KOLRO-402729 format. One record per residue: y, z, x of N, C-alpha, C in turn. Coordinates in pm, whole numbers, padded with zeros to 5 digits, always signed. Layout:
<rs>
YZXYZXYZX...
</rs>
This chain:
<rs>
+12579-01706+02628+12442-01660+02567+12462-01680+02412+12574-01650+02354+12580-01668+02206+12561-01810+02180+12616-01908+02250+12596-02052+02226+12451-02095+02239+12380-02036+02335+12239-02068+02350+12159-02017+02231+12203-01897+02184+12123-01838+02078+12138-01925+01948+12262-01983+01937+12287-02064+01815+12205-02189+01814+12196-02251+01943+12121-02375+01960+11967-02344+01937+11917-02230+01980+11783-02194+01954+11755-02177+01810+11843-02112+01743+11835-02086+01597+11838-02218+01520+11920-02312+01550+11925-02438+01484+11789-02517+01510+11746-02507+01635+11618-02572+01663+11506-02516+01579+11504-02391+01568+11406-02323+01487+11413-02361+01335+11530-02376+01291+11556-02417+01149+11500-02558+01122+11532-02648+01215+11483-02789+01206+11335-02797+01198+11272-02739+01302+11124-02734+01313+11063-02676+01193+11120-02561+01147+11062-02495+01026+11067-02585+00905+11172-02658+00891+11187-02759+00781+11080-02861+00785+11052-02910+00918+10948-03011+00931+10813-02961+00900+10786-02843+00940+10651-02784+00921+10626-02737+00784+10724-02664+00727+10706-02595+00602+10721-02686+00481+10824-02784+00489+10842-02858+00373+10721-02929+00319+10704-02923+00187+10581-02992+00129+10577-03141+00153+10464-03192+00183+10441-03341+00205+10345-03385+00107+10383-03478+00010+10290-03529-00081+10167-03600-00015+10056-03582-00074+09930-03654-00006+09941-03800-00022+09992-03848-00138+09998-03996-00165+10095-04058-00077+10062-04180-00042+10153-04258+00041+10195-04394-00037+10315-04426-00033+10367-04552-00098+10368-04667+00013+10298-04773-00018+10304-04879+00086+10397-04986+00023+10425-05087+00116+10523-05187+00078+10476-05276-00029+10357-05323-00036+10319-05408-00154+10331-05332-00288+10299-05204-00292+10321-05128-00414+10461-05113-00457+10549-05086-00353+10691-05089-00378+10743-05218-00439+10694-05330-00385+10734-05458-00434+10690-05476-00588+10563-05428-00608+10516-05447-00745+10597-05359-00839+10635-05239-00804+10720-05153-00885+10858-05215-00912+10907-05284-00809+11039-05343-00823+11031-05457-00925+10922-05535-00913+10908-05649-01011+10888-05608-01150+10837-05488-01175+10808-05449-01312+10919-05358-01370+11003-05292-01295+11095-05190-01329+11233-05204-01285+11262-05305-01209+11399-05320-01154+11485-05359-01272+11603-05287-01297+11679-05319-01412+11756-05451-01393+11786-05487-01275+11860-05620-01258+11772-05734-01288+11637-05723-01260+11543-05826-01293+11523-05829-01445+11526-05707-01513+11507-05699-01656+11623-05768-01730+11752-05744-01676+11863-05806-01737+11857-05962-01725+11822-06002-01603+11814-06144-01580+11705-06207-01670+11593-06142-01690+11488-06199-01782+11529-06202-01919+11614-06113-01965+11675-06120-02100+11772-06236-02113+11844-06263-02008+11931-06388-02005+11854-06512-02019+11733-06520-01953+11645-06636-01971+11603-06652-02102+11563-06542-02171+11517-06542-02311+11638-06591-02405+11755-06545-02381+11865-06582-02462+11897-06730-02437+11892-06785-02325+11919-06922-02304+11808-07010-02361+11682-06968-02363+11583-07044-02426+11603-07051-02581+11642-06941-02638+11664-06936-02787+11792-07016-02823+11877-07051-02735+11990-07133-02774+11965-07288-02768+11849-07320-02724+11817-07469-02725+11803-07522-02855+11728-07455-02949+11716-07513-03085+11840-07534-03156+11929-07430-03167+12054-07446-03244+12142-07544-03185+12132-07580-03043+12223-07677-02986+12205-07815-03038+12079-07844-03088+12052-07975-03136+12036-07978-03289+12074-07884-03357+12045-07877-03504+12161-07962-03569+12123-08012-03689+12218-08085-03773+12310-07992-03836+12432-08040-03874+12528-07946-03947+12454-07913-04076+12491-07797-04128+12438-07752-04259+12491-07830-04372+12407-07854-04470+12450-07940-04588+12554-07851-04666+12635-07925-04740+12739-07864-04821+12692-07880-04971+12686-07758-05040+12651-07768-05181+12773-07735-05254+12806-07817-05370+12923-07800-05447+12887-07776-05597+12946-07679-05647+12930-07652-05794+13072-07643-05868+13083-07718-05978+13216-07709-06040+13227-07788-06169+13346-07800-06219+13374-07874-06340+13472-07991-06311+13464-08100-06396+13546-08217-06369+13624-08248-06495+13756-08279-06480+13825-08329-06595+13831-08234-06716+13848-08108-06698+13858-08017-06819+14000-08005-06861+14018-08022-06995+14156-08001-07052+14210-07861-07026+14335-07849-07035+14397-07720-07015+14367-07611-07114+14316-07666-07232+14264-07571-07335+14127-07518-07308+14063-07562-07207+13935-07522-07176+13821-07581-07253+13840-07671-07348+13723-07733-07416+13654-07847-07350+13520-07851-07364+13443-07947-07300+13406-08061-07392+13454-08061-07519+13410-08167-07616+13521-08250-07653+13623-08262-07578+13741-08335-07624+13762-08470-07542+13712-08470-07407+13735-08584-07323+13598-08636-07280+13564-08759-07288+13434-08805-07242+13407-08785-07086+13505-08766-07012+13490-08757-06857+13483-08613-06820+13487-08520-06923+13474-08383-06887+13323-08347-06864+13294-08286-06746+13166-08253-06717+13146-08132-06621+13021-08087-06628+12981-07985-06523+12909-08055-06418+12940-08030-06294+12906-08100-06179+12832-08019-06071+12726-08070-06017+12665-08018-05894+12655-08127-05792+12694-08104-05668+12686-08205-05561+12643-08151-05426+12601-08242-05343+12555-08207-05206+12604-08306-05113+12641-08268-04987+12688-08359-04887+12616-08322-04752+12587-08426-04669+12524-08397-04544+12575-08500-04442+12613-08447-04327+12660-08523-04209+12540-08549-04124+12522-08678-04091+12400-08734-04011+12455-08786-03878+12426-08720-03763+12465-08780-03637+12371-08898-03597+12410-09009-03600+12324-09129-03581+12300-09162-03431+12386-09133-03340+12384-09189-03216+12338-09088-03109+12270-08969-03132+12203-08889-03039+12290-08788-02966+12408-08749-03028+12487-08642-02967+12416-08512-02982+12348-08489-03093+12272-08366-03097+12156-08353-03000+12088-08466-02976+11977-08457-02886+12031-08436-02741+12138-08496-02712+12196-08476-02577+12253-08326-02569+12302-08276-02669+12336-08129-02669+12221-08035-02648+12109-08070-02715+11998-07992-02698+11935-08013-02552+11942-08124-02497+11900-08137-02358+11983-08067-02267+12120-08054-02287+12205-07979-02205+12175-07833-02211+12137-07782-02340+12110-07643-02349+11975-07612-02281+11889-07719-02289+11758-07690-02216+11773-07688-02062+11865-07762-02013+11902-07761-01872+11962-07633-01831+12042-07569-01922+12103-07437-01903+11985-07331-01893+11894-07345-01983+11777-07251-01974+11691-07265-01846+11684-07393-01802+11606-07414-01678+11688-07342-01560+11817-07359-01559+11896-07294-01461+11886-07142-01463+11881-07084-01585+11866-06941-01587+11725-06896-01540+11627-06981-01563+11491-06937-01508+11491-06946-01364+11556-07053-01300+11567-07063-01158+11642-06933-01100+11747-06898-01172+11837-06785-01128+11752-06656-01136+11663-06643-01236+11583-06526-01240+11490-06526-01105+11428-06636-01074+11341-06641-00953+11425-06609-00836+11545-06663-00829+11633-06632-00714+11673-06478-00711+11697-06423-00825+11722-06285-00824+11607-06201-00778+11483-06248-00813+11362-06183-00766+11348-06187-00612+11384-06303-00557+11390-06305-00409+11487-06200-00352+11603-06191-00410+11698-06093-00359+11645-05953-00381+11590-05915-00491+11545-05781-00511+11428-05756-00422+11336-05844-00399+11223-05820-00309+11269-05807-00175+11369-05888-00127+11429-05868+00008+11492-05737+00029+11575-05693-00070+11635-05564-00062+11539-05454-00073+11436-05461-00141+11328-05357-00144+11263-05353-00013+11228-05468+00045+11163-05465+00174+11260-05404+00281+11384-05430+00279+11480-05388+00379+11491-05236+00354+11508-05187+00229+11524-05040+00210+11397-04966+00253+11273-05020+00221+11164-04960+00268+11155-04947+00416+11190-05054+00488+11191-05045+00638+11296-04941+00686+11413-04941+00624+11512-04850+00674+11463-04708+00655+11403-04677+00542+11363-04549+00513+11245-04505+00607+11153-04598+00634+11040-04555+00710+11079-04528+00862+11177-04629+00915+11209-04618+01055+11302-04507+01075+11384-04473+00973+11467-04357+00989+11388-04228+01012+11276-04217+00936+11181-04102+00946+11121-04113+01085+11089-04232+01138+11026-04242+01275+11140-04196+01383+11255-04234+01362+11365-04191+01460+11387-04046+01455+11371-03983+01335+11373-03840+01318+11268-03770+01396+11154-03828+01379+11038-03763+01452+11045-03784+01602+11103-03897+01647+11124-03909+01784+11217-03809+01841+11329-03790+01766+11434-03686+01802+11372-03551+01806+11284-03517+01709+11227-03387+01707+11137-03363+01829+11062-03465+01867+10978-03456+01984+11065-03435+02112+11177-03507+02117+11267-03489+02228+11324-03340+02231+11351-03295+02109+11406-03153+02104+11308-03061+02173+11172-03079+02138+11079-02994+02192+11069-02997+02352+11083-03130+02390+11078-03159+02538+11194-03100+02609+11312-03117+02543+11434-03054+02605+11424-02903+02604+11352-02856+02515+11324-02699+02513+11261-02655+02642+11170-02735+02695+11112-02700+02810+11206-02709+02936+11308-02804+02926+11409-02807+03038+11498-02685+03029+11526-02651+02903+11620-02526+02886+11545-02409+02943+11420-02390+02910+11347-02269+02949+11329-02271+03104+11290-02389+03158+11267-02400+03304+11405-02369+03383+11515-02431+03334+11643-02418+03401+11687-02269+03391+11653-02199+03280+11699-02054+03264+11623-01974+03361+11489-01995+03365+11403-01911+03461+11453-01929+03601+11480-02063+03649+11527-02075+03787+11656-02020+03805+11749-02029+03714+11878-01962+03732+11874-01811+03739+11792-01756+03652+11788-01609+03648+11717-01555+03777+11627-01648+03843+11563-01598+03969+11656-01634+04085+11764-01695+04064+11856-01731+04177+11829-01859+04250+11729-01938+04197+11695-02066+04257+11746-02188+04190+11820-02162+04082+11883-02276+03999+12029-02265+03983+12085-02360+03919+12231-02368+03896+12254-02351+03747+12377-02297+03722+12410-02276+03584+12443-02413+03523+12488-02507+03608+12514-02643+03549+12386-02701+03476+12266-02672+03543+12136-02732+03490+12114-02668+03346+12141-02539+03338+12118-02472+03203+12211-02531+03101+12344-02547+03137+12438-02594+03032+12403-02736+02998+12375-02820+03089+12340-02959+03063+12223-02976+02974+12122-02893+02993+11989-02889+02907+12031-02843+02771+12117-02743+02754+12150-02686+02625+12232-02796+02543+12315-02864+02611+12404-02964+02553+12321-03076+02511+12217-03127+02595+12124-03227+02544+12043-03183+02417+12003-03054+02423+11933-03003+02300+12020-03011+02175+12147-02966+02188+12240-02971+02071+12267-03124+02029+12278-03210+02122+12298-03350+02077+12176-03408+02010+12062-03365+02047+11939-03417+01993+11918-03363+01851+11955-03235+01839+11959-03176+01697+12061-03255+01607+12173-03296+01664+12260-03372+01587+12196-03504+01543+12122-03565+01641+12044-03694+01613+11949-03662+01494+11876-03562+01499+11784-03532+01394+11852-03534+01256+11958-03456+01250+12027-03444+01119+12081-03587+01079+12128-03667+01165+12177-03802+01132+12059-03894+01088+11950-03880+01155+11840-03974+01113+11780-03923+00980+11781-03791+00952+11732-03742+00827+11825-03793+00717+11952-03783+00732+12049-03834+00636+12023-03982+00618+12006-04061+00717+11966-04209+00694+11843-04226+00618+11745-04141+00644+11621-04155+00566+11639-04126+00417+11717-04015+00388+11739-03991+00248+11826-04100+00173+11929-04157+00244+12006-04268+00186+11929-04390+00162+11840-04428+00259+11754-04551+00249+11653-04523+00125+11595-04402+00125+11500-04365+00021+11561-04372-00120+11685-04324-00130+11756-04331-00258+11778-04481-00293+11810-04568-00198+11830-04714-00229+11695-04768-00268+11586-04736-00201+11453-04790-00242+11406-04738-00386+11435-04611-00417+11398-04564-00543+11480-04638-00654+11613-04662-00630+11687-04737-00735+11645-04879-00758+11591-04951-00644+11543-05077-00653+11405-05084-00734+11334-04976-00715+11206-04964-00788+11219-04915-00930+11344-04885-00974+11367-04836-01110+11332-04696-01130+11331-04630-01019+11298-04482-01021+11436-04408-00993+11455-04291-01070+11577-04216-01043+11572-04151-00899+11683-04186-00820+11686-04125-00683+11693-03980-00687+11651-03909-00585+11657-03766-00584+11529-03683-00622+11433-03752-00665+11308-03687-00708+11215-03662-00590+11096-03618-00622+10989-03604-00515+10959-03732-00460+10947-03743-00329+10930-03864-00260+10786-03862-00201+10714-03969-00213+10585-04000-00138+10613-04030+00000+10514-04004+00083+10529-04054+00227+10511-04200+00218+10580-04263+00327+10571-04418+00333+10473-04452+00435+10381-04548+00393+10290-04605+00485+10364-04703+00581+10309-04728+00704+10383-04810+00798+10391-04951+00739+10504-05018+00767+10514-05157+00714+10413-05248+00780+10362-05346+00717+10260-05436+00781+10316-05519+00896+10241-05532+00992+10280-05610+01118+10250-05756+01097+10316-05842+01144+10300-05981+01112+10312-06064+01251+10235-06167+01255+10245-06254+01381+10369-06345+01370+10407-06403+01485+10523-06485+01489+10491-06618+01417+10588-06664+01334+10577-06786+01265+10688-06880+01302+10662-07009+01306+10761-07104+01351+10879-07118+01248+10987-07152+01294+11095-07172+01198+11070-07289+01098+10994-07387+01134+10960-07502+01045+10900-07452+00918+10807-07351+00935+10729-07296+00821+10825-07235+00725+10931-07167+00770+11029-07106+00687+11116-07216+00625+11154-07318+00706+11248-07417+00659+11175-07502+00547+11045-07515+00549+10980-07583+00449+10994-07530+00308+11030-07400+00300+11064-07350+00174+11202-07396+00114+11283-07444+00206+11410-07494+00159+11402-07647+00113+11347-07656-00006+11316-07792-00054+11381-07790-00197+11372-07918-00264+11424-07915-00397+11379-07813-00495+11256-07769-00476+11188-07662-00555+11243-07519-00533+11334-07500-00428+11387-07368-00412+11466-07326-00530+11456-07208-00567+11534-07167-00706+11678-07185-00686+11738-07162-00577+11890-07183-00564+11915-07328-00586+11852-07418-00531+11876-07556-00549+11834-07603-00691+11728-07551-00748+11701-07584-00884+11800-07540-00974+11856-07431-00957+11963-07367-01045+12091-07452-01037+12122-07499-00916+12239-07592-00911+12210-07735-00959+12079-07775-00946+12050-07912-01012+12060-07899-01160+12007-07796-01211+12009-07776-01356+12162-07765-01410+12244-07708-01326+12385-07698-01378+12448-07834-01370+12419-07920-01265+12470-08052-01260+12413-08130-01390+12288-08116-01421+12233-08194-01537+12308-08145-01662+12326-08012-01671+12399-07964-01794+12530-08036-01810+12605-08039-01697+12740-08108-01712+12723-08246-01742+12627-08333-01686+12619-08467-01713+12585-08482-01861+12483-08402-01917+12438-08417-02051+12544-08386-02147+12624-08282-02107+12733-08243-02200+12834-08356-02206+12864-08411-02094+12964-08527-02094+12908-08641-02186+12776-08680-02174+12723-08781-02256+12736-08744-02405+12703-08619-02435+12702-08567-02570+12854-08588-02624+12951-08549-02543+13092-08560-02584+13130-08706-02610+13081-08793-02532+13109-08942-02549+13039-08985-02684+12916-08944-02704+12851-08985-02822+12922-08938-02951+12995-08828-02940+13064-08779-03057+13188-08864-03098+13222-08959-03002+13331-09051-03041+13271-09170-03128+13144-09185-03132+13083-09286-03224+13083-09236-03364+13092-09323-03472+13101-09274-03604+12965-09214-03650+12974-09090-03710+12870-09029-03776+12859-09060-03924+12746-09065-03978+12717-09099-04116+12745-08974-04206+12812-08994-04319+12835-08899-04410+12771-08936-04551+12681-08856-04594+12608-08878-04713+12659-08786-04824+12689-08829-04952+12728-08745-05063+12663-08793-05182+12631-08690-05270+12559-08727-05401+12609-08612-05497+12623-08651-05618+12661-08548-05720+12601-08590-05855+12584-08484-05938+12529-08505-06071+12615-08437-06175+12667-08509-06283+12750-08447-06381+12687-08443-06509+12683-08322-06574+12627-08307-06714+12740-08298-06808+12741-08399-06907+12835-08400-07014+12775-08347-07142+12862-08282-07216+12831-08227-07350+12855-08321-07463+12820-08288-07583+12853-08371-07693+13009-08370-07716+13049-08503-07761+13189-08524-07783+13226-08514-07931+13317-08427-07964+13365-08402-08104+13429-08525-08152+13401-08563-08293+13449-08685-08354+13514-08638-08483+13644-08614-08482+13719-08571-08598+13700-08671-08708+13652-08624-08824+13641-08704-08946+13506-08774-08960+13421-08759-08853+13287-08830-08863+13176-08731-08872+13208-08604-08878+13097-08510-08893+13028-08480-08766+12910-08540-08741+12829-08510-08627+12893-08540-08502+12865-08457-08392+12920-08490-08255+12858-08606-08192+12924-08664-08100+12860-08793-08031+12805-08738-07899+12665-08758-07885+12595-08720-07760+12632-08823-07649+12645-08770-07531+12687-08856-07419+12583-08857-07304+12570-08953-07235+12478-08955-07118+12542-08879-06996+12454-08815-06919+12511-08758-06797+12533-08862-06694+12610-08816-06594+12656-08913-06486+12617-08871-06349+12604-08966-06255+12582-08926-06122+12665-09016-06032+12688-08961-05901+12776-09037-05807+12702-09035-05673+12711-09132-05590+12659-09142-05457+12763-09210-05370+12766-09168-05243+12864-09220-05154+12815-09217-05012+12837-09316-04939+12812-09325-04786+12937-09349-04712+12964-09264-04620+13091-09267-04542+13065-09263-04385+13159-09308-04315+13154-09294-04164+13273-09218-04116+13250-09128-04016+13362-09064-03951+13430-09163-03855+13561-09173-03859+13638-09261-03784+13689-09182-03670+13640-09206-03543+13693-09133-03424+13835-09179-03379+13931-09164-03456+14068-09227-03431+14127-09150-03311+14114-09009-03308+14179-08934-03212+14082-08890-03101+13968-08960-03076+13868-08910-02983+13912-08919-02840+14003-09013-02807+14051-09023-02670+14122-08904-02620+14186-08823-02699+14261-08707-02662+14175-08585-02662+14054-08583-02707+13960-08473-02709+13833-08498-02643+13741-08569-02713+13598-08590-02663+13597-08663-02537+13678-08757-02521+13669-08840-02391+13733-08762-02278+13830-08695-02305+13892-08612-02198+13790-08495-02162+13728-08442-02264+13629-08336-02228+13507-08399-02144+13469-08515-02186+13355-08583-02112+13400-08604-01964+13528-08650-01942+13572-08682-01810+13579-08543-01720+13615-08442-01792+13612-08317-01715+13478-08271-01681+13379-08294-01777+13240-08254-01742+13190-08340-01626+13220-08464-01625+13180-08545-01513+13231-08493-01374+13357-08464-01377+13422-08402-01261+13342-08278-01214+13308-08185-01317+13243-08064-01280+13100-08100-01223+13040-08209-01265+12907-08245-01225+12920-08294-01078+13023-08370-01046+13049-08413-00901+13068-08299-00813+13150-08199-00861+13171-08079-00781+13045-08004-00760+12956-07999-00861+12821-07920-00851+12739-07989-00751+12731-08133-00740+12659-08205-00647+12696-08164-00506+12829-08164-00487+12881-08129-00350+12846-07984-00314+12855-07899-00403+12821-07762-00374+12673-07736-00359+12593-07822-00431+12441-07811-00403+12413-07850-00262+12476-07964-00209+12454-08005-00074+12495-07893+00029+12620-07834+00000+12666-07728+00081+12565-07603+00085+12517-07576-00033+12421-07459-00051+12290-07486+00027+12242-07609+00028+12121-07643+00102+12150-07627+00249+12258-07675+00297+12289-07660+00440+12309-07521+00483+12364-07438+00398+12384-07295+00426+12251-07222+00421+12160-07245+00334+12034-07193+00339+11961-07225+00463+11958-07352+00501+11889-07382+00629+11953-07303+00752+12091-07301+00753+12160-07223+00861+12116-07081+00864+12105-07016+00752+12068-06881+00745+11920-06864+00792+11836-06948+00737+11691-06933+00780+11672-06954+00928+11741-07043+00987+11737-07076+01126+11786-06945+01215+11908-06897+01161+11962-06791+01238+11893-06657+01220+11836-06633+01093+11755-06507+01073+11616-06524+01148+11553-06642+01151+11430-06653+01234+11455-06633+01379+11573-06671+01427+11601-06652+01571+11614-06500+01600+11689-06431+01502+11696-06280+01513+11569-06213+01506+11481-06257+01418+11340-06200+01410+11269-06221+01532+11281-06339+01598+11206-06373+01719+11258-06281+01829+11393-06267+01839+11444-06177+01938+11405-06035+01927+11400-05986+01809+11359-05853+01781+11204-05838+01813+11130-05931+01787+10987-05925+01814+10970-05922+01964+11036-05996+02038+11027-06003+02178+11068-05864+02236+11175-05809+02186+11229-05676+02236+11122-05569+02213+11065-05575+02091+10957-05467+02060+10848-05482+02168+10798-05607+02187+10689-05618+02289+10726-05566+02426+10845-05597+02469+10887-05558+02603+10899-05407+02623+10962-05347+02508+10983-05198+02513+10843-05128+02502+10760-05170+02418+10630-05100+02400+10539-05120+02506+10525-05240+02555+10423-05275+02659+10467-05254+02810+10601-05248+02827+10646-05239+02973+10741-05128+02986+10852-05125+02916+10954-05033+02947+10913-04887+02924+10847-04865+02812+10805-04723+02786+10697-04678+02877+10596-04767+02911+10489-04726+03000+10541-04682+03128+10644-04764+03185+10705-04731+03306+10782-04603+03304+10865-04586+03185+10937-04468+03174+10869-04343+03161+10752-04351+03092+10669-04230+03086+10611-04186+03230+10582-04284+03304+10538-04251+03447+10653-04195+03527+10778-04244+03500+10893-04185+03565+10914-04044+03535+10894-04017+03408+10909-03869+03371+10806-03777+03430+10680-03831+03431+10577-03744+03493+10602-03727+03646+10647-03835+03701+10679-03828+03851+10793-03730+03875+10892-03740+03787+11005-03644+03815+10969-03500+03797+10875-03476+03694+10834-03340+03679+10748-03292+03797+10665-03382+03844+10587-03348+03970+10668-03315+04084+10775-03390+04112+10865-03371+04220+10939-03232+04205+10973-03216+04067+11049-03084+04050+10967-02970+04074+10837-02974+04027+10752-02861+04050+10720-02833+04202+10723-02945+04276+10692-02928+04424+10818-02897+04495+10943-02891+04432+11066-02860+04490+11132-02969+04571+11092-03087+04554+11153-03197+04633+11271-03262+04558+11287-03229+04437+11402-03283+04359+11466-03177+04272+11585-03207+04216+11656-03112+04134+11603-03135+03984+11650-03038+03903+11624-03055+03761+11692-03169+03692+11805-03206+03747+11890-03310+03682+11816-03442+03678+11720-03453+03788+11643-03586+03793+11546-03583+03676+11486-03475+03652+11400-03463+03522+11472-03488+03397+11593-03429+03398+11674-03450+03281+11711-03593+03261+11749-03663+03360+11789-03806+03349+11670-03891+03313+11555-03862+03362+11428-03940+03332+11387-03916+03173+11400-03781+03144+11369-03751+03005+11465-03816+02898+11594-03808+02934+11693-03865+02844+11675-04022+02844+11646-04087+02956+11618-04230+02949+11500-04259+02868+11393-04184+02873+11277-04210+02789+11304-04194+02639+11379-04096+02615+11430-04076+02473+11512-04192+02420+11593-04244+02506+11675-04360+02458+11598-04487+02437+11494-04504+02528+11405-04629+02513+11311-04599+02383+11280-04487+02362+11194-04475+02235+11271-04492+02110+11400-04445+02103+11480-04484+01994+11512-04627+01987+11530-04695+02101+11557-04841+02107+11436-04916+02050+11308-04864+02075+11193-04931+02026+11188-04907+01868+11226-04792+01812+11235-04776+01667+11330-04866+01604+11450-04883+01667+11553-04964+01611+11508-05103+01625+11446-05151+01722+11407-05283+01735+11305-05320+01634+11212-05229+01603+11119-05257+01496+11182-05264+01368+11285-05174+01338+11358-05179+01219+11435-05311+01211+11491-05359+01322+11573-05482+01315+11483-05599+01274+11357-05598+01337+11260-05692+01301+11227-05694+01150+11205-05576+01099+11162-05567+00957+11283-05608+00874+11407-05577+00912+11516-05620+00832+11534-05778+00841+11516-05835+00951+11514-05982+00963+11413-06047+00876+11290-05992+00872+11183-06042+00797+11215-06023+00649+11280-05912+00600+11327-05893+00464+11423-06002+00430+11516-06041+00516+11619-06148+00487+11548-06282+00471+11451-06298+00554+11376-06425+00534+11306-06436+00400+11250-06324+00355+11184-06325+00226+11302-06344+00114+11416-06278+00130+11514-06302+00036+11576-06445+00027+11566-06508+00151+11616-06649+00149+11517-06748+00102+11382-06722+00125+11286-06825+00103+11174-06784-00004+11158-06652-00018+11053-06601-00102+10910-06625-00046+10899-06651+00082+10761-06685+00142+10724-06568+00213+10688-06457+00134+10639-06336+00192+10488-06356+00238+10420-06473+00193+10296-06498+00228+10286-06518+00381+10396-06574+00439+10396-06593+00586+10391-06465+00662+10431-06352+00595+10410-06220+00658+10294-06142+00608+10206-06211+00541+10075-06141+00486+10090-06066+00363+10187-06082+00283+10207-06019+00154+10225-06117+00043+10160-06102-00063+10181-06179-00182+10292-06122-00266+10396-06182-00298+10499-06129-00391+10449-06124-00534+10468-06019-00603+10421-06012-00743+10511-06100-00833+10457-06124-00948+10533-06209-01046+10637-06132-01119+10748-06191-01146+10854-06121-01226+10812-06137-01377+10890-06079-01471+10856-06067-01603+10835-06195-01666+10927-06297-01645+10916-06415-01717+10800-06508-01663+10745-06465-01548+10636-06551-01486+10502-06495-01534+10491-06393-01602+10366-06333-01643+10311-06396-01763
</rs>
């Protein structure tokens, strides 16, 4: 009796929490959750800043070296006088190195390719964030649905407990029936607690993806949108050269190729220009009275850098960059094959889950509900034992949970397809633009 009272008390506590706990009137739907993730997700914000940084590095990558300005004196005697030697002068000079053969342009193109890769990586990160948001939303919603299913089963098992107790106290039932019903009730209460914990964990994950501090007041979640079956070819069409993963890898290969060309161009002689202007003062003429005025002087020079040691530095660096480009091309091909494999496998998983949902909802649960009603009818007429009702009820509960899990599995597979391809339009939802796309 003490155990039975504990079970009844726990049941009352759970039902009181369901009824009394405040429920916000507003409901959060999946498109709104995706919009919030696009605007407030910190990972996307960090990636957008990386894109901005890469774009700002393009201009300095192709800039000329800064000119050199020189100020000084030339041929000054140790006594510090400027009127003793005709070659003593005050001088100002400037020098500039001019890359003639395009190494700066190639370096700028390499930096531009890096910026293109960062932009593609931002788009790819958006795919990942949207897929994770979709998955977290589905997990949170279906965990609540599983909890509600368990709560309904608790109420149904309560009827079994009450009926078995009445029959046992009247001498027409068995103690085994009472104990089995109480055990089922306790197991279902455990399921309620487990599903509620899953819902809280998934909701915390969803809040973090939306840029909201987890643990605050939570809106109710609207049901995820239902979608029709789509062929695998429609999803595979997204795995093309324009896919952000492949664009990012192509940009990386271009960056290596351009950097290698820039390194080779640096082995060609660059032009060095120098010019100086010297101001000479009046020259003292002992015994002649007046000082001798002198003309100012200028110098100009053109030089070329001699790449004598280029083979041990720039050419080796260029060869290394070419090797990295070849590795990137191979990795790009492997990434394309892996993307296609994942799309095909995930589409097959989604198709299987969709088929399971249809069978459970349209056939299995319909028949199982009839079986429960028939077992109750037979029990009331005295033609069967209570354990038949118990078995039918337990089987119905298991199939209802299986339906919730199948719908969750379908939503998770669709989320992974979105993460792989970004084609949420095939599921009836338009993905919002990320920060750099606005």
